mmCIF file of the C-alpha atoms, coordinates in Angstrom:
data_MODEL
# 
_entry.id   MODEL 
# 
loop_
_atom_site.group_PDB 
_atom_site.id 
_atom_site.type_symbol 
_atom_site.label_atom_id 
_atom_site.label_alt_id 
_atom_site.label_comp_id 
_atom_site.label_asym_id 
_atom_site.label_entity_id 
_atom_site.label_seq_id 
_atom_site.pdbx_PDB_ins_code 
_atom_site.Cartn_x 
_atom_site.Cartn_y 
_atom_site.Cartn_z 
_atom_site.occupancy 
_atom_site.B_iso_or_equiv 
_atom_site.pdbx_formal_charge 
_atom_site.auth_seq_id 
_atom_site.auth_comp_id 
_atom_site.auth_asym_id 
_atom_site.auth_atom_id 
_atom_site.pdbx_PDB_model_num 
ATOM 1   C CA . MET A 1 1   ? -45.043 33.188  0.149   1.00 0.00 ? 1   MET A CA 1 
ATOM 2   C CA . LEU A 1 2   ? -42.555 32.908  -2.380  1.00 0.00 ? 2   LEU A CA 1 
ATOM 3   C CA . ARG A 1 3   ? -39.598 33.504  -0.112  1.00 0.00 ? 3   ARG A CA 1 
ATOM 4   C CA . ALA A 1 4   ? -41.313 30.886  2.074   1.00 0.00 ? 4   ALA A CA 1 
ATOM 5   C CA . PHE A 1 5   ? -41.698 28.794  -0.983  1.00 0.00 ? 5   PHE A CA 1 
ATOM 6   C CA . ALA A 1 6   ? -37.883 29.374  -2.197  1.00 0.00 ? 6   ALA A CA 1 
ATOM 7   C CA . ALA A 1 7   ? -36.691 28.574  1.158   1.00 0.00 ? 7   ALA A CA 1 
ATOM 8   C CA . LEU A 1 8   ? -38.411 25.124  1.331   1.00 0.00 ? 8   LEU A CA 1 
ATOM 9   C CA . GLY A 1 9   ? -36.660 24.325  -2.025  1.00 0.00 ? 9   GLY A CA 1 
ATOM 10  C CA . VAL A 1 10  ? -33.532 25.215  -0.710  1.00 0.00 ? 10  VAL A CA 1 
ATOM 11  C CA . GLY A 1 11  ? -33.737 22.844  2.332   1.00 0.00 ? 11  GLY A CA 1 
ATOM 12  C CA . LEU A 1 12  ? -35.527 20.187  0.352   1.00 0.00 ? 12  LEU A CA 1 
ATOM 13  C CA . LEU A 1 13  ? -32.133 20.462  -2.107  1.00 0.00 ? 13  LEU A CA 1 
ATOM 14  C CA . LEU A 1 14  ? -29.832 20.139  0.776   1.00 0.00 ? 14  LEU A CA 1 
ATOM 15  C CA . CYS A 1 15  ? -31.322 17.086  2.139   1.00 0.00 ? 15  CYS A CA 1 
ATOM 16  C CA . VAL A 1 16  ? -30.779 14.982  -1.003  1.00 0.00 ? 16  VAL A CA 1 
ATOM 17  C CA . PRO A 1 17  ? -27.556 13.417  -1.402  1.00 0.00 ? 17  PRO A CA 1 
ATOM 18  C CA . LEU A 1 18  ? -27.028 14.084  -4.888  1.00 0.00 ? 18  LEU A CA 1 
ATOM 19  C CA . SER A 1 19  ? -23.562 12.422  -5.368  1.00 0.00 ? 19  SER A CA 1 
ATOM 20  C CA . ALA A 1 20  ? -23.727 9.802   -2.136  1.00 0.00 ? 20  ALA A CA 1 
ATOM 21  C CA . TYR A 1 21  ? -22.436 6.478   -2.814  1.00 0.00 ? 21  TYR A CA 1 
ATOM 22  C CA . THR A 1 22  ? -24.818 3.547   -2.229  1.00 0.00 ? 22  THR A CA 1 
ATOM 23  C CA . ALA A 1 23  ? -23.720 0.376   -0.708  1.00 0.00 ? 23  ALA A CA 1 
ATOM 24  C CA . GLY A 1 24  ? -25.412 -3.308  -0.939  1.00 0.00 ? 24  GLY A CA 1 
ATOM 25  C CA . PRO A 1 25  ? -25.633 -6.386  -2.482  1.00 0.00 ? 25  PRO A CA 1 
ATOM 26  C CA . VAL A 1 26  ? -24.579 -6.511  -6.318  1.00 0.00 ? 26  VAL A CA 1 
ATOM 27  C CA . GLN A 1 27  ? -26.276 -8.654  -8.252  1.00 0.00 ? 27  GLN A CA 1 
ATOM 28  C CA . GLY A 1 28  ? -24.769 -10.457 -11.259 1.00 0.00 ? 28  GLY A CA 1 
ATOM 29  C CA . GLY A 1 29  ? -21.336 -8.306  -10.902 1.00 0.00 ? 29  GLY A CA 1 
ATOM 30  C CA . GLY A 1 30  ? -18.838 -8.953  -13.019 1.00 0.00 ? 30  GLY A CA 1 
ATOM 31  C CA . ARG A 1 31  ? -14.963 -7.747  -12.705 1.00 0.00 ? 31  ARG A CA 1 
ATOM 32  C CA . ILE A 1 32  ? -12.631 -5.684  -14.283 1.00 0.00 ? 32  ILE A CA 1 
ATOM 33  C CA . ASN A 1 33  ? -8.683  -6.880  -14.286 1.00 0.00 ? 33  ASN A CA 1 
ATOM 34  C CA . GLY A 1 34  ? -5.402  -6.159  -15.869 1.00 0.00 ? 34  GLY A CA 1 
ATOM 35  C CA . LYS A 1 35  ? -1.929  -5.315  -16.274 1.00 0.00 ? 35  LYS A CA 1 
ATOM 36  C CA . VAL A 1 36  ? 0.228   -1.477  -15.857 1.00 0.00 ? 36  VAL A CA 1 
ATOM 37  C CA . SER A 1 37  ? 3.204   -2.025  -17.707 1.00 0.00 ? 37  SER A CA 1 
ATOM 38  C CA . LEU A 1 38  ? 6.451   0.039   -17.978 1.00 0.00 ? 38  LEU A CA 1 
ATOM 39  C CA . SER A 1 39  ? 7.449   -0.061  -21.819 1.00 0.00 ? 39  SER A CA 1 
ATOM 40  C CA . GLY A 1 40  ? 11.417  0.637   -22.390 1.00 0.00 ? 40  GLY A CA 1 
ATOM 41  C CA . PRO A 1 41  ? 13.800  -0.292  -19.913 1.00 0.00 ? 41  PRO A CA 1 
ATOM 42  C CA . ALA A 1 42  ? 12.917  -0.321  -16.238 1.00 0.00 ? 42  ALA A CA 1 
ATOM 43  C CA . PRO A 1 43  ? 15.060  2.261   -14.360 1.00 0.00 ? 43  PRO A CA 1 
ATOM 44  C CA . THR A 1 44  ? 16.897  0.368   -11.303 1.00 0.00 ? 44  THR A CA 1 
ATOM 45  C CA . PRO A 1 45  ? 15.663  1.744   -8.181  1.00 0.00 ? 45  PRO A CA 1 
ATOM 46  C CA . ALA A 1 46  ? 18.126  4.539   -6.737  1.00 0.00 ? 46  ALA A CA 1 
ATOM 47  C CA . LYS A 1 47  ? 19.831  3.254   -3.280  1.00 0.00 ? 47  LYS A CA 1 
ATOM 48  C CA . ILE A 1 48  ? 18.959  5.619   -0.148  1.00 0.00 ? 48  ILE A CA 1 
ATOM 49  C CA . PRO A 1 49  ? 21.618  6.303   2.106   1.00 0.00 ? 49  PRO A CA 1 
ATOM 50  C CA . VAL A 1 50  ? 20.337  5.739   5.683   1.00 0.00 ? 50  VAL A CA 1 
ATOM 51  C CA . THR A 1 51  ? 21.738  8.842   7.473   1.00 0.00 ? 51  THR A CA 1 
ATOM 52  C CA . LYS A 1 52  ? 19.725  8.659   11.051  1.00 0.00 ? 52  LYS A CA 1 
ATOM 53  C CA . ASP A 1 53  ? 19.132  5.388   13.472  1.00 0.00 ? 53  ASP A CA 1 
ATOM 54  C CA . ALA A 1 54  ? 21.250  3.144   11.322  1.00 0.00 ? 54  ALA A CA 1 
ATOM 55  C CA . ALA A 1 55  ? 20.937  0.263   13.757  1.00 0.00 ? 55  ALA A CA 1 
ATOM 56  C CA . VAL A 1 56  ? 17.037  0.102   13.267  1.00 0.00 ? 56  VAL A CA 1 
ATOM 57  C CA . CYS A 1 57  ? 16.913  1.796   9.874   1.00 0.00 ? 57  CYS A CA 1 
ATOM 58  C CA . GLY A 1 58  ? 19.909  -0.002  8.593   1.00 0.00 ? 58  GLY A CA 1 
ATOM 59  C CA . LYS A 1 59  ? 18.635  -3.352  8.715   1.00 0.00 ? 59  LYS A CA 1 
ATOM 60  C CA . ILE A 1 60  ? 17.116  -3.293  5.150   1.00 0.00 ? 60  ILE A CA 1 
ATOM 61  C CA . GLU A 1 61  ? 18.246  -1.624  2.154   1.00 0.00 ? 61  GLU A CA 1 
ATOM 62  C CA . HIS A 1 62  ? 16.234  1.180   1.215   1.00 0.00 ? 62  HIS A CA 1 
ATOM 63  C CA . VAL A 1 63  ? 15.712  2.493   -2.486  1.00 0.00 ? 63  VAL A CA 1 
ATOM 64  C CA . ASP A 1 64  ? 13.665  5.261   -4.305  1.00 0.00 ? 64  ASP A CA 1 
ATOM 65  C CA . GLU A 1 65  ? 10.283  3.706   -4.489  1.00 0.00 ? 65  GLU A CA 1 
ATOM 66  C CA . SER A 1 66  ? 8.559   5.635   -6.939  1.00 0.00 ? 66  SER A CA 1 
ATOM 67  C CA . VAL A 1 67  ? 9.199   3.526   -9.768  1.00 0.00 ? 67  VAL A CA 1 
ATOM 68  C CA . LEU A 1 68  ? 9.262   -0.344  -9.175  1.00 0.00 ? 68  LEU A CA 1 
ATOM 69  C CA . ALA A 1 69  ? 8.742   -2.199  -12.414 1.00 0.00 ? 69  ALA A CA 1 
ATOM 70  C CA . THR A 1 70  ? 9.732   -6.097  -12.545 1.00 0.00 ? 70  THR A CA 1 
ATOM 71  C CA . GLY A 1 71  ? 9.362   -7.938  -15.648 1.00 0.00 ? 71  GLY A CA 1 
ATOM 72  C CA . GLY A 1 72  ? 7.587   -5.108  -17.519 1.00 0.00 ? 72  GLY A CA 1 
ATOM 73  C CA . GLY A 1 73  ? 5.243   -4.654  -14.839 1.00 0.00 ? 73  GLY A CA 1 
ATOM 74  C CA . LEU A 1 74  ? 4.627   -1.507  -12.775 1.00 0.00 ? 74  LEU A CA 1 
ATOM 75  C CA . LYS A 1 75  ? 3.920   -1.462  -9.234  1.00 0.00 ? 75  LYS A CA 1 
ATOM 76  C CA . ASN A 1 76  ? 1.805   1.144   -7.101  1.00 0.00 ? 76  ASN A CA 1 
ATOM 77  C CA . VAL A 1 77  ? -0.561  2.157   -9.704  1.00 0.00 ? 77  VAL A CA 1 
ATOM 78  C CA . VAL A 1 78  ? -3.794  2.724   -8.324  1.00 0.00 ? 78  VAL A CA 1 
ATOM 79  C CA . VAL A 1 79  ? -6.543  1.866   -10.786 1.00 0.00 ? 79  VAL A CA 1 
ATOM 80  C CA . SER A 1 80  ? -9.931  3.212   -10.133 1.00 0.00 ? 80  SER A CA 1 
ATOM 81  C CA . ILE A 1 81  ? -13.579 3.780   -11.163 1.00 0.00 ? 81  ILE A CA 1 
ATOM 82  C CA . THR A 1 82  ? -13.927 7.642   -11.398 1.00 0.00 ? 82  THR A CA 1 
ATOM 83  C CA . LYS A 1 83  ? -17.608 7.894   -11.006 1.00 0.00 ? 83  LYS A CA 1 
ATOM 84  C CA . ILE A 1 84  ? -20.172 5.050   -9.609  1.00 0.00 ? 84  ILE A CA 1 
ATOM 85  C CA . ASP A 1 85  ? -22.990 5.734   -7.656  1.00 0.00 ? 85  ASP A CA 1 
ATOM 86  C CA . LYS A 1 86  ? -24.083 2.245   -6.168  1.00 0.00 ? 86  LYS A CA 1 
ATOM 87  C CA . GLY A 1 87  ? -22.327 -1.028  -5.636  1.00 0.00 ? 87  GLY A CA 1 
ATOM 88  C CA . LYS A 1 88  ? -20.522 -3.354  -2.959  1.00 0.00 ? 88  LYS A CA 1 
ATOM 89  C CA . GLY A 1 89  ? -19.468 -2.226  0.493   1.00 0.00 ? 89  GLY A CA 1 
ATOM 90  C CA . PHE A 1 90  ? -15.777 -1.292  1.723   1.00 0.00 ? 90  PHE A CA 1 
ATOM 91  C CA . ALA A 1 91  ? -14.078 -4.785  2.772   1.00 0.00 ? 91  ALA A CA 1 
ATOM 92  C CA . ALA A 1 92  ? -13.078 -3.012  6.049   1.00 0.00 ? 92  ALA A CA 1 
ATOM 93  C CA . PRO A 1 93  ? -13.754 0.452   7.624   1.00 0.00 ? 93  PRO A CA 1 
ATOM 94  C CA . GLY A 1 94  ? -10.275 1.480   7.979   1.00 0.00 ? 94  GLY A CA 1 
ATOM 95  C CA . ALA A 1 95  ? -6.738  0.503   7.094   1.00 0.00 ? 95  ALA A CA 1 
ATOM 96  C CA . LYS A 1 96  ? -3.078  0.215   8.307   1.00 0.00 ? 96  LYS A CA 1 
ATOM 97  C CA . LEU A 1 97  ? 0.022   2.004   7.924   1.00 0.00 ? 97  LEU A CA 1 
ATOM 98  C CA . ASP A 1 98  ? 3.487   0.645   9.241   1.00 0.00 ? 98  ASP A CA 1 
ATOM 99  C CA . GLN A 1 99  ? 6.513   2.032   9.816   1.00 0.00 ? 99  GLN A CA 1 
ATOM 100 C CA . ASN A 1 100 ? 8.668   -0.981  9.777   1.00 0.00 ? 100 ASN A CA 1 
ATOM 101 C CA . GLY A 1 101 ? 12.452  -0.733  9.400   1.00 0.00 ? 101 GLY A CA 1 
ATOM 102 C CA . CYS A 1 102 ? 12.043  2.848   8.703   1.00 0.00 ? 102 CYS A CA 1 
ATOM 103 C CA . ARG A 1 103 ? 9.775   2.660   5.627   1.00 0.00 ? 103 ARG A CA 1 
ATOM 104 C CA . PHE A 1 104 ? 5.773   2.890   4.826   1.00 0.00 ? 104 PHE A CA 1 
ATOM 105 C CA . ASP A 1 105 ? 3.962   -0.129  4.380   1.00 0.00 ? 105 ASP A CA 1 
ATOM 106 C CA . PRO A 1 106 ? 2.187   -0.103  2.242   1.00 0.00 ? 106 PRO A CA 1 
ATOM 107 C CA . HIS A 1 107 ? 3.418   2.652   -0.070  1.00 0.00 ? 107 HIS A CA 1 
ATOM 108 C CA . VAL A 1 108 ? 0.080   3.136   -1.255  1.00 0.00 ? 108 VAL A CA 1 
ATOM 109 C CA . VAL A 1 109 ? -2.797  3.161   1.329   1.00 0.00 ? 109 VAL A CA 1 
ATOM 110 C CA . LEU A 1 110 ? -6.577  3.114   0.327   1.00 0.00 ? 110 LEU A CA 1 
ATOM 111 C CA . LEU A 1 111 ? -8.615  4.365   3.376   1.00 0.00 ? 111 LEU A CA 1 
ATOM 112 C CA . PRO A 1 112 ? -12.632 4.711   3.267   1.00 0.00 ? 112 PRO A CA 1 
ATOM 113 C CA . ALA A 1 113 ? -13.680 8.415   3.904   1.00 0.00 ? 113 ALA A CA 1 
ATOM 114 C CA . GLY A 1 114 ? -14.552 8.862   7.767   1.00 0.00 ? 114 GLY A CA 1 
ATOM 115 C CA . GLY A 1 115 ? -12.477 5.623   8.234   1.00 0.00 ? 115 GLY A CA 1 
ATOM 116 C CA . GLU A 1 116 ? -9.636  5.375   10.955  1.00 0.00 ? 116 GLU A CA 1 
ATOM 117 C CA . LEU A 1 117 ? -5.960  5.099   9.955   1.00 0.00 ? 117 LEU A CA 1 
ATOM 118 C CA . GLU A 1 118 ? -4.048  3.048   12.445  1.00 0.00 ? 118 GLU A CA 1 
ATOM 119 C CA . ILE A 1 119 ? -0.729  4.332   12.163  1.00 0.00 ? 119 ILE A CA 1 
ATOM 120 C CA . ILE A 1 120 ? 1.882   1.674   13.611  1.00 0.00 ? 120 ILE A CA 1 
ATOM 121 C CA . ASN A 1 121 ? 5.395   2.220   14.825  1.00 0.00 ? 121 ASN A CA 1 
ATOM 122 C CA . SER A 1 122 ? 7.175   -1.476  14.344  1.00 0.00 ? 122 SER A CA 1 
ATOM 123 C CA . ASP A 1 123 ? 10.680  0.344   14.749  1.00 0.00 ? 123 ASP A CA 1 
ATOM 124 C CA . GLY A 1 124 ? 10.552  1.266   18.551  1.00 0.00 ? 124 GLY A CA 1 
ATOM 125 C CA . ILE A 1 125 ? 12.362  4.438   17.657  1.00 0.00 ? 125 ILE A CA 1 
ATOM 126 C CA . LEU A 1 126 ? 11.198  8.141   17.022  1.00 0.00 ? 126 LEU A CA 1 
ATOM 127 C CA . HIS A 1 127 ? 8.985   8.832   14.090  1.00 0.00 ? 127 HIS A CA 1 
ATOM 128 C CA . ASN A 1 128 ? 6.868   11.951  12.883  1.00 0.00 ? 128 ASN A CA 1 
ATOM 129 C CA . ILE A 1 129 ? 3.733   11.450  10.777  1.00 0.00 ? 129 ILE A CA 1 
ATOM 130 C CA . HIS A 1 130 ? 3.333   14.518  8.623   1.00 0.00 ? 130 HIS A CA 1 
ATOM 131 C CA . THR A 1 131 ? 0.479   14.586  6.058   1.00 0.00 ? 131 THR A CA 1 
ATOM 132 C CA . PHE A 1 132 ? 0.059   17.342  3.265   1.00 0.00 ? 132 PHE A CA 1 
ATOM 133 C CA . SER A 1 133 ? -3.789  17.311  2.666   1.00 0.00 ? 133 SER A CA 1 
ATOM 134 C CA . THR A 1 134 ? -5.959  19.651  0.645   1.00 0.00 ? 134 THR A CA 1 
ATOM 135 C CA . LYS A 1 135 ? -9.130  18.797  1.966   1.00 0.00 ? 135 LYS A CA 1 
ATOM 136 C CA . ASN A 1 136 ? -8.569  17.250  5.280   1.00 0.00 ? 136 ASN A CA 1 
ATOM 137 C CA . PRO A 1 137 ? -6.613  18.879  8.304   1.00 0.00 ? 137 PRO A CA 1 
ATOM 138 C CA . ALA A 1 138 ? -2.978  18.286  8.108   1.00 0.00 ? 138 ALA A CA 1 
ATOM 139 C CA . ILE A 1 139 ? -1.432  15.961  10.726  1.00 0.00 ? 139 ILE A CA 1 
ATOM 140 C CA . ASN A 1 140 ? 1.763   16.561  12.123  1.00 0.00 ? 140 ASN A CA 1 
ATOM 141 C CA . LYS A 1 141 ? 2.417   14.451  15.014  1.00 0.00 ? 141 LYS A CA 1 
ATOM 142 C CA . ALA A 1 142 ? 5.606   12.891  16.777  1.00 0.00 ? 142 ALA A CA 1 
ATOM 143 C CA . GLN A 1 143 ? 5.094   9.153   17.384  1.00 0.00 ? 143 GLN A CA 1 
ATOM 144 C CA . PRO A 1 144 ? 7.659   8.112   20.146  1.00 0.00 ? 144 PRO A CA 1 
ATOM 145 C CA . LYS A 1 145 ? 8.799   4.737   20.535  1.00 0.00 ? 145 LYS A CA 1 
ATOM 146 C CA . PHE A 1 146 ? 6.619   3.831   23.461  1.00 0.00 ? 146 PHE A CA 1 
ATOM 147 C CA . LYS A 1 147 ? 3.623   4.904   20.958  1.00 0.00 ? 147 LYS A CA 1 
ATOM 148 C CA . LYS A 1 148 ? 2.898   1.904   19.244  1.00 0.00 ? 148 LYS A CA 1 
ATOM 149 C CA . VAL A 1 149 ? -0.518  2.866   17.436  1.00 0.00 ? 149 VAL A CA 1 
ATOM 150 C CA . MET A 1 150 ? -1.753  6.145   16.698  1.00 0.00 ? 150 MET A CA 1 
ATOM 151 C CA . LYS A 1 151 ? -5.248  6.592   15.132  1.00 0.00 ? 151 LYS A CA 1 
ATOM 152 C CA . GLU A 1 152 ? -6.426  9.177   13.006  1.00 0.00 ? 152 GLU A CA 1 
ATOM 153 C CA . LYS A 1 153 ? -9.755  9.800   11.036  1.00 0.00 ? 153 LYS A CA 1 
ATOM 154 C CA . PHE A 1 154 ? -9.693  11.386  7.248   1.00 0.00 ? 154 PHE A CA 1 
ATOM 155 C CA . ALA A 1 155 ? -13.602 12.443  6.719   1.00 0.00 ? 155 ALA A CA 1 
ATOM 156 C CA . GLN A 1 156 ? -12.818 14.239  3.199   1.00 0.00 ? 156 GLN A CA 1 
ATOM 157 C CA . VAL A 1 157 ? -12.481 12.706  -0.055  1.00 0.00 ? 157 VAL A CA 1 
ATOM 158 C CA . GLU A 1 158 ? -8.650  13.149  -1.187  1.00 0.00 ? 158 GLU A CA 1 
ATOM 159 C CA . VAL A 1 159 ? -8.052  11.137  -4.425  1.00 0.00 ? 159 VAL A CA 1 
ATOM 160 C CA . ALA A 1 160 ? -6.904  13.643  -7.038  1.00 0.00 ? 160 ALA A CA 1 
ATOM 161 C CA . PRO A 1 161 ? -4.233  14.370  -5.795  1.00 0.00 ? 161 PRO A CA 1 
ATOM 162 C CA . PRO A 1 162 ? -4.047  12.211  -3.279  1.00 0.00 ? 162 PRO A CA 1 
ATOM 163 C CA . VAL A 1 163 ? -2.594  12.695  0.380   1.00 0.00 ? 163 VAL A CA 1 
ATOM 164 C CA . LYS A 1 164 ? 1.267   13.066  0.535   1.00 0.00 ? 164 LYS A CA 1 
ATOM 165 C CA . VAL A 1 165 ? 2.859   11.441  3.804   1.00 0.00 ? 165 VAL A CA 1 
ATOM 166 C CA . VAL A 1 166 ? 6.245   11.798  5.228   1.00 0.00 ? 166 VAL A CA 1 
ATOM 167 C CA . CYS A 1 167 ? 8.461   11.459  8.238   1.00 0.00 ? 167 CYS A CA 1 
ATOM 168 C CA . ASP A 1 168 ? 9.939   14.177  9.346   1.00 0.00 ? 168 ASP A CA 1 
ATOM 169 C CA . ALA A 1 169 ? 12.486  12.255  11.501  1.00 0.00 ? 169 ALA A CA 1 
ATOM 170 C CA . HIS A 1 170 ? 13.756  10.137  8.514   1.00 0.00 ? 170 HIS A CA 1 
ATOM 171 C CA . SER A 1 171 ? 13.860  12.425  5.435   1.00 0.00 ? 171 SER A CA 1 
ATOM 172 C CA . TRP A 1 172 ? 13.680  9.310   2.899   1.00 0.00 ? 172 TRP A CA 1 
ATOM 173 C CA . MET A 1 173 ? 10.282  8.217   4.044   1.00 0.00 ? 173 MET A CA 1 
ATOM 174 C CA . GLY A 1 174 ? 7.081   8.575   1.798   1.00 0.00 ? 174 GLY A CA 1 
ATOM 175 C CA . GLY A 1 175 ? 3.678   7.149   0.520   1.00 0.00 ? 175 GLY A CA 1 
ATOM 176 C CA . TYR A 1 176 ? 0.409   8.274   -0.338  1.00 0.00 ? 176 TYR A CA 1 
ATOM 177 C CA . LEU A 1 177 ? -3.001  8.036   1.335   1.00 0.00 ? 177 LEU A CA 1 
ATOM 178 C CA . PHE A 1 178 ? -5.854  7.878   -0.958  1.00 0.00 ? 178 PHE A CA 1 
ATOM 179 C CA . VAL A 1 179 ? -9.065  8.542   0.793   1.00 0.00 ? 179 VAL A CA 1 
ATOM 180 C CA . LEU A 1 180 ? -12.037 6.827   -1.013  1.00 0.00 ? 180 LEU A CA 1 
ATOM 181 C CA . ASP A 1 181 ? -15.587 7.849   -1.620  1.00 0.00 ? 181 ASP A CA 1 
ATOM 182 C CA . HIS A 1 182 ? -16.189 3.967   -3.039  1.00 0.00 ? 182 HIS A CA 1 
ATOM 183 C CA . PRO A 1 183 ? -14.595 0.805   -2.699  1.00 0.00 ? 183 PRO A CA 1 
ATOM 184 C CA . TYR A 1 184 ? -13.481 0.526   -6.416  1.00 0.00 ? 184 TYR A CA 1 
ATOM 185 C CA . TYR A 1 185 ? -9.851  1.017   -6.149  1.00 0.00 ? 185 TYR A CA 1 
ATOM 186 C CA . ALA A 1 186 ? -6.703  -1.209  -6.575  1.00 0.00 ? 186 ALA A CA 1 
ATOM 187 C CA . VAL A 1 187 ? -3.204  -0.905  -6.119  1.00 0.00 ? 187 VAL A CA 1 
ATOM 188 C CA . THR A 1 188 ? -1.451  -2.976  -8.582  1.00 0.00 ? 188 THR A CA 1 
ATOM 189 C CA . ALA A 1 189 ? 0.970   -5.945  -7.393  1.00 0.00 ? 189 ALA A CA 1 
ATOM 190 C CA . ASP A 1 190 ? 4.599   -6.131  -8.284  1.00 0.00 ? 190 ASP A CA 1 
ATOM 191 C CA . ASP A 1 191 ? 3.779   -7.321  -11.361 1.00 0.00 ? 191 ASP A CA 1 
ATOM 192 C CA . GLY A 1 192 ? 1.463   -4.837  -12.227 1.00 0.00 ? 192 GLY A CA 1 
ATOM 193 C CA . SER A 1 193 ? -1.978  -6.695  -12.010 1.00 0.00 ? 193 SER A CA 1 
ATOM 194 C CA . TYR A 1 194 ? -4.527  -5.508  -10.524 1.00 0.00 ? 194 TYR A CA 1 
ATOM 195 C CA . THR A 1 195 ? -8.552  -6.759  -10.248 1.00 0.00 ? 195 THR A CA 1 
ATOM 196 C CA . LEU A 1 196 ? -11.350 -4.377  -9.331  1.00 0.00 ? 196 LEU A CA 1 
ATOM 197 C CA . GLY A 1 197 ? -14.456 -7.174  -8.366  1.00 0.00 ? 197 GLY A CA 1 
ATOM 198 C CA . ASP A 1 198 ? -18.202 -7.474  -7.883  1.00 0.00 ? 198 ASP A CA 1 
ATOM 199 C CA . VAL A 1 199 ? -18.472 -4.424  -10.717 1.00 0.00 ? 199 VAL A CA 1 
ATOM 200 C CA . PRO A 1 200 ? -22.233 -4.029  -11.303 1.00 0.00 ? 200 PRO A CA 1 
ATOM 201 C CA . PRO A 1 201 ? -22.853 -4.380  -15.271 1.00 0.00 ? 201 PRO A CA 1 
ATOM 202 C CA . GLY A 1 202 ? -22.363 -0.785  -16.812 1.00 0.00 ? 202 GLY A CA 1 
ATOM 203 C CA . THR A 1 203 ? -19.873 1.140   -18.689 1.00 0.00 ? 203 THR A CA 1 
ATOM 204 C CA . TYR A 1 204 ? -17.343 3.127   -16.899 1.00 0.00 ? 204 TYR A CA 1 
ATOM 205 C CA . GLU A 1 205 ? -14.223 5.367   -16.916 1.00 0.00 ? 205 GLU A CA 1 
ATOM 206 C CA . LEU A 1 206 ? -11.008 3.912   -15.564 1.00 0.00 ? 206 LEU A CA 1 
ATOM 207 C CA . ARG A 1 207 ? -8.358  6.320   -13.884 1.00 0.00 ? 207 ARG A CA 1 
ATOM 208 C CA . PHE A 1 208 ? -4.638  5.050   -13.636 1.00 0.00 ? 208 PHE A CA 1 
ATOM 209 C CA . TRP A 1 209 ? -2.553  7.128   -11.389 1.00 0.00 ? 209 TRP A CA 1 
ATOM 210 C CA . HIS A 1 210 ? 1.261   6.764   -10.897 1.00 0.00 ? 210 HIS A CA 1 
ATOM 211 C CA . GLU A 1 211 ? 2.959   9.297   -8.517  1.00 0.00 ? 211 GLU A CA 1 
ATOM 212 C CA . LYS A 1 212 ? 5.839   9.782   -11.324 1.00 0.00 ? 212 LYS A CA 1 
ATOM 213 C CA . PHE A 1 213 ? 4.196   9.061   -14.611 1.00 0.00 ? 213 PHE A CA 1 
ATOM 214 C CA . GLY A 1 214 ? 0.584   10.795  -13.779 1.00 0.00 ? 214 GLY A CA 1 
ATOM 215 C CA . GLU A 1 215 ? -2.738  10.030  -14.816 1.00 0.00 ? 215 GLU A CA 1 
ATOM 216 C CA . LYS A 1 216 ? -4.437  7.722   -17.784 1.00 0.00 ? 216 LYS A CA 1 
ATOM 217 C CA . LYS A 1 217 ? -8.121  7.029   -18.570 1.00 0.00 ? 217 LYS A CA 1 
ATOM 218 C CA . ALA A 1 218 ? -9.851  4.120   -20.400 1.00 0.00 ? 218 ALA A CA 1 
ATOM 219 C CA . ASN A 1 219 ? -13.593 3.123   -20.895 1.00 0.00 ? 219 ASN A CA 1 
ATOM 220 C CA . VAL A 1 220 ? -14.830 -0.148  -20.120 1.00 0.00 ? 220 VAL A CA 1 
ATOM 221 C CA . THR A 1 221 ? -17.990 -1.998  -20.287 1.00 0.00 ? 221 THR A CA 1 
ATOM 222 C CA . VAL A 1 222 ? -18.612 -4.545  -17.519 1.00 0.00 ? 222 VAL A CA 1 
ATOM 223 C CA . LYS A 1 223 ? -21.084 -7.382  -18.179 1.00 0.00 ? 223 LYS A CA 1 
ATOM 224 C CA . GLY A 1 224 ? -22.603 -9.930  -15.639 1.00 0.00 ? 224 GLY A CA 1 
ATOM 225 C CA . GLY A 1 225 ? -20.676 -12.647 -14.207 1.00 0.00 ? 225 GLY A CA 1 
ATOM 226 C CA . ALA A 1 226 ? -17.882 -11.623 -16.889 1.00 0.00 ? 226 ALA A CA 1 
ATOM 227 C CA . ALA A 1 227 ? -14.611 -10.308 -16.631 1.00 0.00 ? 227 ALA A CA 1 
ATOM 228 C CA . ALA A 1 228 ? -13.428 -7.317  -18.655 1.00 0.00 ? 228 ALA A CA 1 
ATOM 229 C CA . LYS A 1 229 ? -9.395  -6.822  -19.622 1.00 0.00 ? 229 LYS A CA 1 
ATOM 230 C CA . VAL A 1 230 ? -8.056  -3.413  -19.246 1.00 0.00 ? 230 VAL A CA 1 
ATOM 231 C CA . ASP A 1 231 ? -4.330  -3.135  -19.678 1.00 0.00 ? 231 ASP A CA 1 
ATOM 232 C CA . GLN A 1 232 ? -2.306  0.177   -19.506 1.00 0.00 ? 232 GLN A CA 1 
ATOM 233 C CA . SER A 1 233 ? 0.823   1.172   -20.317 1.00 0.00 ? 233 SER A CA 1 
ATOM 234 C CA . TYR A 1 234 ? 3.664   3.966   -19.267 1.00 0.00 ? 234 TYR A CA 1 
ATOM 235 C CA . ALA A 1 235 ? 6.443   5.174   -21.124 1.00 0.00 ? 235 ALA A CA 1 
ATOM 236 C CA . ALA A 1 236 ? 9.589   4.888   -19.385 1.00 0.00 ? 236 ALA A CA 1 
ATOM 237 C CA . LYS A 1 237 ? 11.725  8.394   -18.540 1.00 0.00 ? 237 LYS A CA 1 
# 
């Protein structure tokens, strides 16, 4: 009898989504916004020589995208709420990653877990998508010029660290994929600005991630219908 009750208890626990995110309408939501800055002189992005497929890849100037700072603002910082159980739904069920001019566009992609990543080859030459995952199966697939679009799904959440993406055919191409369990993520714009909208009132921990400068955290309290400003700064190295 005790064994039966124990088995029943385990079964019930397995059926309860202890950490699942519930999406729905947000009543009296607020927003979090701010700017991520780079203190000190911003480095000039190093130019990257095009060593292959120059007729296509050489149409644009290639630079190291790991640190892009304009007017003190730091681009491509991922800002997110570290833990939230309930809130708005995802704006879209999937995401797109384009290979255009032999660079990944965007450099940082946000994809809902279980969603479909549409990988586009706008260049009309051979590319090769190679992902380095810790939880999802790695992808290492050629995308020839006649295969305009490939579609891949990522079921498991990967945000710390995110998924590194490269092109084995063009060594300078690199980017990052965040596979999300909730939609409260944003990537800073050219000027370092970001906004997380429609946030349920409450106190949260924010995580700031940059591919070179690493991770920082901050606490924030969101009030209904109001904006909470959280700025962050990294030191130039």
